[in-house]
PyMOL Python script that loads the backbone (N, CA, C, O; Angstrom):
from pymol import cmd

cmd.read_pdbstr("""\
ATOM      1  N   UNK A   1       0.737  -1.213  -0.035  1.00  0.00           N
ATOM      2  CA  UNK A   1      -0.020   0.050  -0.232  1.00  0.00           C
ATOM      3  C   UNK A   1       1.000   1.129   0.057  1.00  0.00           C
ATOM      4  O   UNK A   1       0.817   2.067  -0.719  1.00  0.00           O
ATOM      5  N   UNK A   2       1.790   1.295   0.706  1.00  0.00           N
ATOM      6  CA  UNK A   2       2.746   2.334   0.971  1.00  0.00           C
ATOM      7  C   UNK A   2       4.053   2.158   0.039  1.00  0.00           C
ATOM      8  O   UNK A   2       4.701   1.117   0.145  1.00  0.00           O
ATOM      9  N   UNK A   3       4.478   3.231  -0.934  1.00  0.00           N
ATOM     10  CA  UNK A   3       5.278   2.965  -1.493  1.00  0.00           C
ATOM     11  C   UNK A   3       6.685   3.702  -1.079  1.00  0.00           C
ATOM     12  O   UNK A   3       6.670   4.860  -0.662  1.00  0.00           O
ATOM     13  N   UNK A   4       7.819   3.007  -1.213  1.00  0.00           N
ATOM     14  CA  UNK A   4       9.179   3.684  -0.935  1.00  0.00           C
ATOM     15  C   UNK A   4       9.307   5.131  -1.596  1.00  0.00           C
ATOM     16  O   UNK A   4       9.119   5.147  -2.813  1.00  0.00           O
ATOM     17  N   UNK A   5       9.539   6.100  -1.105  1.00  0.00           N
ATOM     18  CA  UNK A   5       9.971   7.391  -1.755  1.00  0.00           C
ATOM     19  C   UNK A   5      11.545   7.448  -1.724  1.00  0.00           C
ATOM     20  O   UNK A   5      12.198   7.025  -0.770  1.00  0.00           O
ATOM     21  N   UNK A   6      12.011   7.924  -2.685  1.00  0.00           N
ATOM     22  CA  UNK A   6      13.609   7.902  -2.757  1.00  0.00           C
ATOM     23  C   UNK A   6      13.934   9.314  -2.061  1.00  0.00           C
ATOM     24  O   UNK A   6      13.177  10.281  -2.139  1.00  0.00           O
ATOM     25  N   UNK A   7      14.987   9.308  -1.465  1.00  0.00           N
ATOM     26  CA  UNK A   7      15.574  10.270  -0.746  1.00  0.00           C
ATOM     27  C   UNK A   7      15.620  11.494  -1.485  1.00  0.00           C
ATOM     28  O   UNK A   7      15.341  12.496  -0.826  1.00  0.00           O
ATOM     29  N   UNK A   8      15.871  11.641  -2.555  1.00  0.00           N
ATOM     30  CA  UNK A   8      15.868  12.796  -3.556  1.00  0.00           C
ATOM     31  C   UNK A   8      14.616  13.154  -3.873  1.00  0.00           C
ATOM     32  O   UNK A   8      14.535  14.382  -3.907  1.00  0.00           O
ATOM     33  N   UNK A   9      13.630  12.631  -4.113  1.00  0.00           N
ATOM     34  CA  UNK A   9      12.064  13.163  -4.118  1.00  0.00           C
ATOM     35  C   UNK A   9      11.878  13.633  -2.871  1.00  0.00           C
ATOM     36  O   UNK A   9      11.465  14.792  -2.908  1.00  0.00           O
ATOM     37  N   UNK A  10      12.018  13.193  -1.739  1.00  0.00           N
ATOM     38  CA  UNK A  10      11.549  13.722  -0.548  1.00  0.00           C
ATOM     39  C   UNK A  10      12.614  15.149  -0.288  1.00  0.00           C
ATOM     40  O   UNK A  10      12.108  16.235  -0.006  1.00  0.00           O
ATOM     41  N   UNK A  11      14.016  14.991  -0.412  1.00  0.00           N
ATOM     42  CA  UNK A  11      14.515  16.350  -0.512  1.00  0.00           C
ATOM     43  C   UNK A  11      14.080  17.582  -1.297  1.00  0.00           C
ATOM     44  O   UNK A  11      14.128  18.745  -0.897  1.00  0.00           O
ATOM     45  N   UNK A  12      13.580  17.076  -2.661  1.00  0.00           N
ATOM     46  CA  UNK A  12      13.224  18.163  -3.252  1.00  0.00           C
ATOM     47  C   UNK A  12      11.827  18.602  -3.088  1.00  0.00           C
ATOM     48  O   UNK A  12      11.660  19.794  -3.346  1.00  0.00           O
ATOM     49  N   UNK A  13      10.615  17.838  -2.668  1.00  0.00           N
ATOM     50  CA  UNK A  13       9.512  18.263  -2.301  1.00  0.00           C
ATOM     51  C   UNK A  13       9.599  18.757  -0.790  1.00  0.00           C
ATOM     52  O   UNK A  13       8.587  19.327  -0.383  1.00  0.00           O
ATOM     53  N   UNK A  14      10.721  18.614   0.154  1.00  0.00           N
ATOM     54  CA  UNK A  14      10.689  19.433   1.413  1.00  0.00           C
ATOM     55  C   UNK A  14      11.270  20.729   0.795  1.00  0.00           C
ATOM     56  O   UNK A  14      10.717  21.750   1.202  1.00  0.00           O
ATOM     57  N   UNK A  15      12.163  20.885  -0.007  1.00  0.00           N
ATOM     58  CA  UNK A  15      12.820  22.417  -0.384  1.00  0.00           C
ATOM     59  C   UNK A  15      11.603  23.102  -1.103  1.00  0.00           C
ATOM     60  O   UNK A  15      11.376  24.266  -0.774  1.00  0.00           O
ATOM     61  N   UNK A  16      10.859  22.566  -1.969  1.00  0.00           N
ATOM     62  CA  UNK A  16       9.744  23.100  -2.711  1.00  0.00           C
ATOM     63  C   UNK A  16       8.694  23.494  -1.415  1.00  0.00           C
ATOM     64  O   UNK A  16       8.071  24.555  -1.409  1.00  0.00           O
ATOM     65  N   UNK A  17       8.616  22.723  -0.582  1.00  0.00           N
ATOM     66  CA  UNK A  17       7.490  23.135   0.704  1.00  0.00           C
ATOM     67  C   UNK A  17       8.089  24.222   1.106  1.00  0.00           C
ATOM     68  O   UNK A  17       7.481  25.245   0.789  1.00  0.00           O
ATOM     69  N   UNK A  18       9.277  24.413   1.819  1.00  0.00           N
ATOM     70  CA  UNK A  18      10.297  25.563   2.357  1.00  0.00           C
ATOM     71  C   UNK A  18       9.887  26.774   1.516  1.00  0.00           C
ATOM     72  O   UNK A  18       9.344  27.785   1.962  1.00  0.00           O
ATOM     73  N   UNK A  19      10.235  26.528   0.170  1.00  0.00           N
ATOM     74  CA  UNK A  19       9.926  28.010  -0.668  1.00  0.00           C
ATOM     75  C   UNK A  19       8.717  28.274  -0.858  1.00  0.00           C
ATOM     76  O   UNK A  19       8.481  29.456  -1.108  1.00  0.00           O
ATOM     77  N   UNK A  20       7.812  27.535  -0.823  1.00  0.00           N
ATOM     78  CA  UNK A  20       6.282  27.841  -0.756  1.00  0.00           C
ATOM     79  C   UNK A  20       5.915  28.418   0.611  1.00  0.00           C
ATOM     80  O   UNK A  20       5.052  29.295   0.662  1.00  0.00           O
ATOM     81  N   UNK A  21       6.523  27.974   1.738  1.00  0.00           N
ATOM     82  CA  UNK A  21       6.228  28.676   2.923  1.00  0.00           C
ATOM     83  C   UNK A  21       6.826  29.799   3.156  1.00  0.00           C
ATOM     84  O   UNK A  21       6.404  30.543   4.041  1.00  0.00           O
ATOM     85  N   UNK A  22       7.933  30.121   2.386  1.00  0.00           N
ATOM     86  CA  UNK A  22       8.722  31.506   2.495  1.00  0.00           C
ATOM     87  C   UNK A  22       7.704  32.524   1.731  1.00  0.00           C
ATOM     88  O   UNK A  22       7.388  33.634   2.159  1.00  0.00           O
ATOM     89  N   UNK A  23       7.287  31.978   0.608  1.00  0.00           N
ATOM     90  CA  UNK A  23       6.461  32.892  -0.058  1.00  0.00           C
ATOM     91  C   UNK A  23       5.378  33.405   0.589  1.00  0.00           C
ATOM     92  O   UNK A  23       5.184  34.614   0.707  1.00  0.00           O
ATOM     93  N   UNK A  24       4.495  32.359   1.114  1.00  0.00           N
ATOM     94  CA  UNK A  24       3.188  32.700   1.781  1.00  0.00           C
ATOM     95  C   UNK A  24       3.666  33.814   2.940  1.00  0.00           C
ATOM     96  O   UNK A  24       3.268  34.979   2.904  1.00  0.00           O
ATOM     97  N   UNK A  25       4.613  33.279   4.021  1.00  0.00           N
ATOM     98  CA  UNK A  25       5.164  34.108   4.843  1.00  0.00           C
ATOM     99  C   UNK A  25       5.511  35.660   4.349  1.00  0.00           C
ATOM    100  O   UNK A  25       5.272  36.656   5.032  1.00  0.00           O
ATOM    101  N   UNK A  26       6.000  35.669   3.287  1.00  0.00           N
ATOM    102  CA  UNK A  26       6.499  37.164   2.636  1.00  0.00           C
ATOM    103  C   UNK A  26       5.297  37.895   2.178  1.00  0.00           C
ATOM    104  O   UNK A  26       5.316  39.124   2.238  1.00  0.00           O
ATOM    105  N   UNK A  27       4.185  37.237   1.698  1.00  0.00           N
ATOM    106  CA  UNK A  27       2.868  37.927   1.294  1.00  0.00           C
ATOM    107  C   UNK A  27       2.385  38.464   2.504  1.00  0.00           C
ATOM    108  O   UNK A  27       1.980  39.621   2.621  1.00  0.00           O
ATOM    109  N   UNK A  28       2.432  37.554   3.477  1.00  0.00           N
ATOM    110  CA  UNK A  28       1.526  38.131   4.871  1.00  0.00           C
ATOM    111  C   UNK A  28       2.187  39.144   5.476  1.00  0.00           C
ATOM    112  O   UNK A  28       1.569  40.027   6.070  1.00  0.00           O
ATOM    113  N   UNK A  29       3.821  39.120   5.371  1.00  0.00           N
ATOM    114  CA  UNK A  29       4.409  40.279   6.067  1.00  0.00           C
ATOM    115  C   UNK A  29       4.187  41.512   4.987  1.00  0.00           C
ATOM    116  O   UNK A  29       4.083  42.676   5.372  1.00  0.00           O
ATOM    117  N   UNK A  30       4.139  41.204   3.853  1.00  0.00           N
ATOM    118  CA  UNK A  30       3.841  42.746   2.771  1.00  0.00           C
ATOM    119  C   UNK A  30       2.550  43.358   3.599  1.00  0.00           C
ATOM    120  O   UNK A  30       2.424  44.509   4.017  1.00  0.00           O
ATOM    121  N   UNK A  31       1.582  42.200   3.719  1.00  0.00           N
ATOM    122  CA  UNK A  31       0.132  42.977   4.142  1.00  0.00           C
ATOM    123  C   UNK A  31       0.301  43.632   5.427  1.00  0.00           C
ATOM    124  O   UNK A  31      -0.323  44.631   5.784  1.00  0.00           O
ATOM    125  N   UNK A  32       1.270  42.949   6.170  1.00  0.00           N
ATOM    126  CA  UNK A  32       1.227  43.586   7.762  1.00  0.00           C
ATOM    127  C   UNK A  32       1.865  44.921   7.787  1.00  0.00           C
ATOM    128  O   UNK A  32       1.272  45.859   8.320  1.00  0.00           O
ATOM    129  N   UNK A  33       3.095  45.082   7.218  1.00  0.00           N
ATOM    130  CA  UNK A  33       3.706  46.149   7.011  1.00  0.00           C
ATOM    131  C   UNK A  33       3.053  47.413   5.866  1.00  0.00           C
ATOM    132  O   UNK A  33       3.466  48.573   5.838  1.00  0.00           O
ATOM    133  N   UNK A  34       2.407  47.082   5.341  1.00  0.00           N
ATOM    134  CA  UNK A  34       1.495  48.027   4.668  1.00  0.00           C
ATOM    135  C   UNK A  34       2.059  49.373   4.114  1.00  0.00           C
ATOM    136  O   UNK A  34       1.474  50.456   4.159  1.00  0.00           O
ATOM    137  N   UNK A  35       3.257  49.134   3.600  1.00  0.00           N
ATOM    138  CA  UNK A  35       3.949  50.111   3.007  1.00  0.00           C
ATOM    139  C   UNK A  35       4.546  49.823   1.502  1.00  0.00           C
ATOM    140  O   UNK A  35       4.903  48.656   1.340  1.00  0.00           O
ATOM    141  N   UNK A  36       4.670  50.485   0.650  1.00  0.00           N
ATOM    142  CA  UNK A  36       5.147  50.137  -0.576  1.00  0.00           C
ATOM    143  C   UNK A  36       6.567  49.909  -0.442  1.00  0.00           C
ATOM    144  O   UNK A  36       7.065  48.883  -0.904  1.00  0.00           O
ATOM    145  N   UNK A  37       7.330  50.866   0.213  1.00  0.00           N
ATOM    146  CA  UNK A  37       8.798  50.664   0.003  1.00  0.00           C
ATOM    147  C   UNK A  37       9.253  49.500   0.562  1.00  0.00           C
ATOM    148  O   UNK A  37       9.951  48.717  -0.083  1.00  0.00           O
ATOM    149  N   UNK A  38       8.831  49.251   2.030  1.00  0.00           N
ATOM    150  CA  UNK A  38       9.161  47.989   2.518  1.00  0.00           C
ATOM    151  C   UNK A  38       8.404  46.763   1.911  1.00  0.00           C
ATOM    152  O   UNK A  38       8.982  45.724   2.231  1.00  0.00           O
ATOM    153  N   UNK A  39       7.506  46.587   1.283  1.00  0.00           N
ATOM    154  CA  UNK A  39       6.713  45.790   0.446  1.00  0.00           C
ATOM    155  C   UNK A  39       7.826  45.453  -0.775  1.00  0.00           C
ATOM    156  O   UNK A  39       8.112  44.287  -1.048  1.00  0.00           O
ATOM    157  N   UNK A  40       8.300  46.366  -1.336  1.00  0.00           N
ATOM    158  CA  UNK A  40       9.427  46.179  -2.410  1.00  0.00           C
ATOM    159  C   UNK A  40      10.673  45.640  -1.832  1.00  0.00           C
ATOM    160  O   UNK A  40      11.260  44.739  -2.431  1.00  0.00           O
ATOM    161  N   UNK A  41      11.125  46.108  -0.727  1.00  0.00           N
ATOM    162  CA  UNK A  41      12.335  45.346   0.032  1.00  0.00           C
ATOM    163  C   UNK A  41      12.110  43.814   0.276  1.00  0.00           C
ATOM    164  O   UNK A  41      13.034  43.019   0.104  1.00  0.00           O
ATOM    165  N   UNK A  42      10.953  43.448   0.650  1.00  0.00           N
ATOM    166  CA  UNK A  42      10.651  42.048   0.998  1.00  0.00           C
ATOM    167  C   UNK A  42      10.428  41.047  -0.288  1.00  0.00           C
ATOM    168  O   UNK A  42      10.728  39.865  -0.456  1.00  0.00           O
ATOM    169  N   UNK A  43       9.738  42.076  -1.177  1.00  0.00           N
ATOM    170  CA  UNK A  43       9.575  41.157  -2.484  1.00  0.00           C
ATOM    171  C   UNK A  43      10.858  40.882  -3.371  1.00  0.00           C
ATOM    172  O   UNK A  43      10.975  39.933  -4.146  1.00  0.00           O
ATOM    173  N   UNK A  44      11.776  41.839  -3.138  1.00  0.00           N
ATOM    174  CA  UNK A  44      13.101  41.820  -3.759  1.00  0.00           C
ATOM    175  C   UNK A  44      14.198  40.886  -2.963  1.00  0.00           C
ATOM    176  O   UNK A  44      15.262  40.597  -3.511  1.00  0.00           O
ATOM    177  N   UNK A  45      13.928  40.506  -1.851  1.00  0.00           N
ATOM    178  CA  UNK A  45      14.556  39.359  -1.152  1.00  0.00           C
ATOM    179  C   UNK A  45      14.001  38.163  -1.634  1.00  0.00           C
ATOM    180  O   UNK A  45      14.734  37.177  -1.561  1.00  0.00           O
ATOM    181  N   UNK A  46      12.945  38.024  -2.082  1.00  0.00           N
ATOM    182  CA  UNK A  46      12.256  36.786  -2.563  1.00  0.00           C
ATOM    183  C   UNK A  46      13.005  36.411  -4.060  1.00  0.00           C
ATOM    184  O   UNK A  46      13.056  35.312  -4.613  1.00  0.00           O
ATOM    185  N   UNK A  47      13.442  37.429  -4.412  1.00  0.00           N
ATOM    186  CA  UNK A  47      14.296  37.234  -5.797  1.00  0.00           C
ATOM    187  C   UNK A  47      15.709  36.345  -5.670  1.00  0.00           C
ATOM    188  O   UNK A  47      16.217  35.825  -6.664  1.00  0.00           O
ATOM    189  N   UNK A  48      16.267  36.237  -4.367  1.00  0.00           N
ATOM    190  CA  UNK A  48      17.297  35.766  -3.979  1.00  0.00           C
ATOM    191  C   UNK A  48      16.933  34.309  -3.739  1.00  0.00           C
ATOM    192  O   UNK A  48      17.804  33.460  -3.925  1.00  0.00           O
ATOM    193  N   UNK A  49      15.999  34.034  -3.433  1.00  0.00           N
ATOM    194  CA  UNK A  49      15.454  32.570  -2.545  1.00  0.00           C
ATOM    195  C   UNK A  49      15.245  31.726  -3.885  1.00  0.00           C
ATOM    196  O   UNK A  49      15.805  30.648  -4.086  1.00  0.00           O
ATOM    197  N   UNK A  50      14.307  32.395  -4.840  1.00  0.00           N
ATOM    198  CA  UNK A  50      13.952  31.299  -6.075  1.00  0.00           C
ATOM    199  C   UNK A  50      15.016  30.781  -6.738  1.00  0.00           C
ATOM    200  O   UNK A  50      14.915  29.622  -7.142  1.00  0.00           O
ATOM    201  N   UNK A  51      15.924  31.333  -6.919  1.00  0.00           N
ATOM    202  CA  UNK A  51      17.184  30.623  -7.947  1.00  0.00           C
ATOM    203  C   UNK A  51      17.764  29.845  -6.941  1.00  0.00           C
ATOM    204  O   UNK A  51      18.042  28.678  -7.216  1.00  0.00           O
ATOM    205  N   UNK A  52      17.995  30.284  -5.821  1.00  0.00           N
ATOM    206  CA  UNK A  52      18.772  29.228  -4.838  1.00  0.00           C
ATOM    207  C   UNK A  52      17.915  27.805  -4.665  1.00  0.00           C
ATOM    208  O   UNK A  52      18.439  26.693  -4.725  1.00  0.00           O
ATOM    209  N   UNK A  53      16.756  28.010  -4.481  1.00  0.00           N
ATOM    210  CA  UNK A  53      15.839  26.735  -4.544  1.00  0.00           C
ATOM    211  C   UNK A  53      15.852  25.900  -5.886  1.00  0.00           C
ATOM    212  O   UNK A  53      15.960  24.674  -5.911  1.00  0.00           O
ATOM    213  N   UNK A  54      15.744  26.610  -6.864  1.00  0.00           N
ATOM    214  CA  UNK A  54      15.981  26.070  -8.232  1.00  0.00           C
ATOM    215  C   UNK A  54      17.426  25.300  -8.355  1.00  0.00           C
ATOM    216  O   UNK A  54      17.614  24.190  -8.851  1.00  0.00           O
ATOM    217  N   UNK A  55      18.190  25.995  -7.895  1.00  0.00           N
ATOM    218  CA  UNK A  55      19.642  25.105  -8.056  1.00  0.00           C
ATOM    219  C   UNK A  55      19.746  24.293  -7.073  1.00  0.00           C
ATOM    220  O   UNK A  55      20.357  23.278  -7.408  1.00  0.00           O
ATOM    221  N   UNK A  56      19.382  24.300  -5.905  1.00  0.00           N
ATOM    222  CA  UNK A  56      19.120  23.096  -5.098  1.00  0.00           C
ATOM    223  C   UNK A  56      18.578  21.725  -5.388  1.00  0.00           C
ATOM    224  O   UNK A  56      19.103  20.612  -5.371  1.00  0.00           O
ATOM    225  N   UNK A  57      17.083  22.247  -5.723  1.00  0.00           N
ATOM    226  CA  UNK A  57      16.295  20.918  -6.143  1.00  0.00           C
ATOM    227  C   UNK A  57      16.884  20.286  -7.421  1.00  0.00           C
ATOM    228  O   UNK A  57      16.883  19.061  -7.546  1.00  0.00           O
ATOM    229  N   UNK A  58      17.377  21.082  -8.357  1.00  0.00           N
ATOM    230  CA  UNK A  58      17.996  20.489  -9.707  1.00  0.00           C
ATOM    231  C   UNK A  58      19.099  19.667  -9.332  1.00  0.00           C
ATOM    232  O   UNK A  58      19.140  18.522  -9.784  1.00  0.00           O
ATOM    233  N   UNK A  59      20.162  20.152  -8.436  1.00  0.00           N
ATOM    234  CA  UNK A  59      21.165  19.366  -7.898  1.00  0.00           C
ATOM    235  C   UNK A  59      20.557  18.284  -7.262  1.00  0.00           C
ATOM    236  O   UNK A  59      20.874  17.168  -7.675  1.00  0.00           O
ATOM    237  N   UNK A  60      19.629  18.377  -6.207  1.00  0.00           N
ATOM    238  CA  UNK A  60      19.215  17.120  -5.724  1.00  0.00           C
ATOM    239  C   UNK A  60      18.984  15.774  -6.747  1.00  0.00           C
ATOM    240  O   UNK A  60      19.505  14.660  -6.771  1.00  0.00           O
ATOM    241  N   UNK A  61      17.916  16.453  -7.598  1.00  0.00           N
ATOM    242  CA  UNK A  61      17.635  15.714  -8.738  1.00  0.00           C
ATOM    243  C   UNK A  61      18.626  14.895  -9.529  1.00  0.00           C
ATOM    244  O   UNK A  61      18.582  13.711  -9.863  1.00  0.00           O
ATOM    245  N   UNK A  62      19.590  15.892  -9.757  1.00  0.00           N
ATOM    246  CA  UNK A  62      20.767  14.933 -10.919  1.00  0.00           C
ATOM    247  C   UNK A  62      21.650  14.216  -9.999  1.00  0.00           C
ATOM    248  O   UNK A  62      22.486  13.426 -10.436  1.00  0.00           O
ATOM    249  N   UNK A  63      21.486  14.486  -8.533  1.00  0.00           N
ATOM    250  CA  UNK A  63      22.314  13.299  -7.881  1.00  0.00           C
ATOM    251  C   UNK A  63      21.644  12.261  -7.725  1.00  0.00           C
ATOM    252  O   UNK A  63      22.308  11.231  -7.608  1.00  0.00           O
ATOM    253  N   UNK A  64      20.395  12.159  -7.676  1.00  0.00           N
ATOM    254  CA  UNK A  64      19.453  11.123  -7.539  1.00  0.00           C
ATOM    255  C   UNK A  64      19.512  10.255  -8.708  1.00  0.00           C
ATOM    256  O   UNK A  64      19.332   9.041  -8.609  1.00  0.00           O
ATOM    257  N   UNK A  65      19.789  10.909  -9.949  1.00  0.00           N
ATOM    258  CA  UNK A  65      19.879   9.991 -11.303  1.00  0.00           C
ATOM    259  C   UNK A  65      21.108  10.278 -11.825  1.00  0.00           C
ATOM    260  O   UNK A  65      21.164  10.577 -13.017  1.00  0.00           O
ATOM    261  N   UNK A  66      22.239  10.241 -11.079  1.00  0.00           N
ATOM    262  CA  UNK A  66      23.532  10.440 -11.400  1.00  0.00           C
ATOM    263  C   UNK A  66      24.054   9.175 -12.107  1.00  0.00           C
ATOM    264  O   UNK A  66      24.708   9.292 -13.143  1.00  0.00           O
ATOM    265  N   UNK A  67      23.779   7.949 -11.566  1.00  0.00           N
ATOM    266  CA  UNK A  67      23.960   6.740 -12.415  1.00  0.00           C
ATOM    267  C   UNK A  67      23.292   6.305 -13.659  1.00  0.00           C
ATOM    268  O   UNK A  67      23.592   5.321 -14.335  1.00  0.00           O
ATOM    269  N   UNK A  68      22.380   7.131 -13.869  1.00  0.00           N
ATOM    270  CA  UNK A  68      21.657   6.685 -15.015  1.00  0.00           C
ATOM    271  C   UNK A  68      21.909   7.955 -16.282  1.00  0.00           C
ATOM    272  O   UNK A  68      21.597   7.784 -17.460  1.00  0.00           O
ATOM    273  N   UNK A  69      22.383   8.915 -15.864  1.00  0.00           N
ATOM    274  CA  UNK A  69      22.765   9.729 -16.867  1.00  0.00           C
ATOM    275  C   UNK A  69      24.108  10.042 -17.268  1.00  0.00           C
ATOM    276  O   UNK A  69      24.925   9.652 -16.433  1.00  0.00           O
ATOM    277  N   UNK A  70      24.602  10.603 -18.246  1.00  0.00           N
ATOM    278  CA  UNK A  70      26.027  10.689 -18.567  1.00  0.00           C
ATOM    279  C   UNK A  70      26.365  11.977 -17.863  1.00  0.00           C
ATOM    280  O   UNK A  70      25.541  12.686 -17.285  1.00  0.00           O
ATOM    281  N   UNK A  71      27.820  12.241 -17.979  1.00  0.00           N
ATOM    282  CA  UNK A  71      28.303  13.247 -17.356  1.00  0.00           C
ATOM    283  C   UNK A  71      27.976  14.457 -18.147  1.00  0.00           C
ATOM    284  O   UNK A  71      27.665  15.544 -17.661  1.00  0.00           O
ATOM    285  N   UNK A  72      28.084  14.143 -19.548  1.00  0.00           N
ATOM    286  CA  UNK A  72      28.078  15.326 -20.534  1.00  0.00           C
ATOM    287  C   UNK A  72      26.448  15.707 -20.528  1.00  0.00           C
ATOM    288  O   UNK A  72      26.179  16.850 -20.896  1.00  0.00           O
ATOM    289  N   UNK A  73      25.525  14.979 -20.203  1.00  0.00           N
ATOM    290  CA  UNK A  73      23.998  15.351 -20.381  1.00  0.00           C
ATOM    291  C   UNK A  73      23.762  15.973 -18.895  1.00  0.00           C
ATOM    292  O   UNK A  73      22.833  16.776 -18.810  1.00  0.00           O
ATOM    293  N   UNK A  74      24.526  15.680 -17.683  1.00  0.00           N
ATOM    294  CA  UNK A  74      24.286  16.493 -16.669  1.00  0.00           C
ATOM    295  C   UNK A  74      24.871  17.774 -16.857  1.00  0.00           C
ATOM    296  O   UNK A  74      24.207  18.716 -16.426  1.00  0.00           O
ATOM    297  N   UNK A  75      26.094  18.063 -17.467  1.00  0.00           N
ATOM    298  CA  UNK A  75      26.595  19.208 -17.801  1.00  0.00           C
ATOM    299  C   UNK A  75      25.985  20.021 -18.433  1.00  0.00           C
ATOM    300  O   UNK A  75      26.255  21.210 -18.265  1.00  0.00           O
ATOM    301  N   UNK A  76      24.822  19.568 -19.491  1.00  0.00           N
ATOM    302  CA  UNK A  76      24.046  20.135 -20.434  1.00  0.00           C
ATOM    303  C   UNK A  76      22.855  20.618 -19.915  1.00  0.00           C
ATOM    304  O   UNK A  76      22.222  21.483 -20.521  1.00  0.00           O
ATOM    305  N   UNK A  77      22.322  19.958 -18.409  1.00  0.00           N
ATOM    306  CA  UNK A  77      21.092  20.287 -17.844  1.00  0.00           C
ATOM    307  C   UNK A  77      21.846  21.462 -16.990  1.00  0.00           C
ATOM    308  O   UNK A  77      21.343  22.572 -17.160  1.00  0.00           O
ATOM    309  N   UNK A  78      23.080  21.406 -16.011  1.00  0.00           N
ATOM    310  CA  UNK A  78      23.437  22.697 -15.535  1.00  0.00           C
ATOM    311  C   UNK A  78      23.555  23.701 -16.688  1.00  0.00           C
ATOM    312  O   UNK A  78      23.140  24.818 -16.379  1.00  0.00           O
ATOM    313  N   UNK A  79      23.952  23.601 -17.759  1.00  0.00           N
ATOM    314  CA  UNK A  79      24.324  24.677 -18.652  1.00  0.00           C
ATOM    315  C   UNK A  79      22.906  25.297 -18.670  1.00  0.00           C
ATOM    316  O   UNK A  79      22.892  26.495 -18.387  1.00  0.00           O
ATOM    317  N   UNK A  80      21.680  24.712 -18.951  1.00  0.00           N
ATOM    318  CA  UNK A  80      20.522  25.015 -19.006  1.00  0.00           C
ATOM    319  C   UNK A  80      19.722  25.516 -17.975  1.00  0.00           C
ATOM    320  O   UNK A  80      18.649  26.032 -18.288  1.00  0.00           O
ATOM    321  N   UNK A  81      20.082  25.451 -16.696  1.00  0.00           N
ATOM    322  CA  UNK A  81      19.668  25.792 -15.772  1.00  0.00           C
ATOM    323  C   UNK A  81      20.316  27.360 -15.590  1.00  0.00           C
ATOM    324  O   UNK A  81      19.622  28.286 -15.168  1.00  0.00           O
ATOM    325  N   UNK A  82      21.638  27.509 -15.942  1.00  0.00           N
ATOM    326  CA  UNK A  82      22.679  28.559 -15.923  1.00  0.00           C
ATOM    327  C   UNK A  82      21.684  29.534 -16.683  1.00  0.00           C
ATOM    328  O   UNK A  82      21.347  30.615 -16.198  1.00  0.00           O
ATOM    329  N   UNK A  83      21.177  29.002 -18.085  1.00  0.00           N
ATOM    330  CA  UNK A  83      21.030  30.035 -18.830  1.00  0.00           C
ATOM    331  C   UNK A  83      19.629  30.676 -18.762  1.00  0.00           C
ATOM    332  O   UNK A  83      19.249  31.675 -19.374  1.00  0.00           O
ATOM    333  N   UNK A  84      18.722  29.678 -17.636  1.00  0.00           N
ATOM    334  CA  UNK A  84      17.440  30.120 -17.249  1.00  0.00           C
ATOM    335  C   UNK A  84      17.750  31.353 -16.119  1.00  0.00           C
ATOM    336  O   UNK A  84      17.000  32.329 -16.122  1.00  0.00           O
ATOM    337  N   UNK A  85      18.667  31.294 -15.332  1.00  0.00           N
ATOM    338  CA  UNK A  85      18.983  32.043 -14.494  1.00  0.00           C
ATOM    339  C   UNK A  85      19.355  33.222 -15.176  1.00  0.00           C
ATOM    340  O   UNK A  85      18.625  34.199 -15.004  1.00  0.00           O
ATOM    341  N   UNK A  86      20.432  33.349 -15.986  1.00  0.00           N
ATOM    342  CA  UNK A  86      21.041  34.438 -16.950  1.00  0.00           C
ATOM    343  C   UNK A  86      19.911  35.187 -17.396  1.00  0.00           C
ATOM    344  O   UNK A  86      19.913  36.401 -17.194  1.00  0.00           O
ATOM    345  N   UNK A  87      18.785  34.557 -18.069  1.00  0.00           N
ATOM    346  CA  UNK A  87      17.761  35.028 -18.905  1.00  0.00           C
ATOM    347  C   UNK A  87      16.996  35.648 -18.026  1.00  0.00           C
ATOM    348  O   UNK A  87      16.573  36.701 -18.502  1.00  0.00           O
ATOM    349  N   UNK A  88      16.615  35.438 -16.883  1.00  0.00           N
ATOM    350  CA  UNK A  88      15.674  35.903 -15.751  1.00  0.00           C
ATOM    351  C   UNK A  88      16.352  37.041 -15.157  1.00  0.00           C
ATOM    352  O   UNK A  88      15.658  37.979 -14.765  1.00  0.00           O
ATOM    353  N   UNK A  89      17.728  37.090 -15.027  1.00  0.00           N
ATOM    354  CA  UNK A  89      18.360  38.140 -14.421  1.00  0.00           C
ATOM    355  C   UNK A  89      18.508  39.043 -15.329  1.00  0.00           C
ATOM    356  O   UNK A  89      18.608  40.200 -14.919  1.00  0.00           O
ATOM    357  N   UNK A  90      18.553  38.851 -16.509  1.00  0.00           N
ATOM    358  CA  UNK A  90      19.052  40.097 -17.615  1.00  0.00           C
ATOM    359  C   UNK A  90      17.952  41.101 -18.090  1.00  0.00           C
ATOM    360  O   UNK A  90      18.191  42.170 -18.651  1.00  0.00           O
ATOM    361  N   UNK A  91      16.873  40.673 -17.826  1.00  0.00           N
ATOM    362  CA  UNK A  91      15.855  41.464 -18.187  1.00  0.00           C
ATOM    363  C   UNK A  91      15.286  42.743 -17.071  1.00  0.00           C
ATOM    364  O   UNK A  91      14.350  43.475 -17.396  1.00  0.00           O
TER     365      UNK A  91
END
""", "prot")
cmd.dss("prot")
cmd.show_as("cartoon", "prot")
cmd.util.cbc("prot")
cmd.orient("prot")
C-alpha cells in the first residue's frame, strides 16, 4: 500500500514546501507592513530565494539520477539552468 519514496524526491519536495512557505510568509509580511517601500524590499529579497531553491532542487535531482545519466548530459542540464537564471536576471 505504501510506496518507498526516494531520498532525492523527499529532499526536492521539502525544498519546494520550504520555498512555498517562505513565499506565503512574505505575502503576509507585505500585508502587515502596509508600505510600498518595505513591500518592495521584501519582494526583492524573494528574488534571491527562488534561484537558490531552483539550483538546490536541480542538484538533488541530478544526484538522484547520477548513475542513469552521463556526465555530458548532466553538464548540459546545469548549462540549461544557468541560462534560465541568466535570462531571468538580464531582463
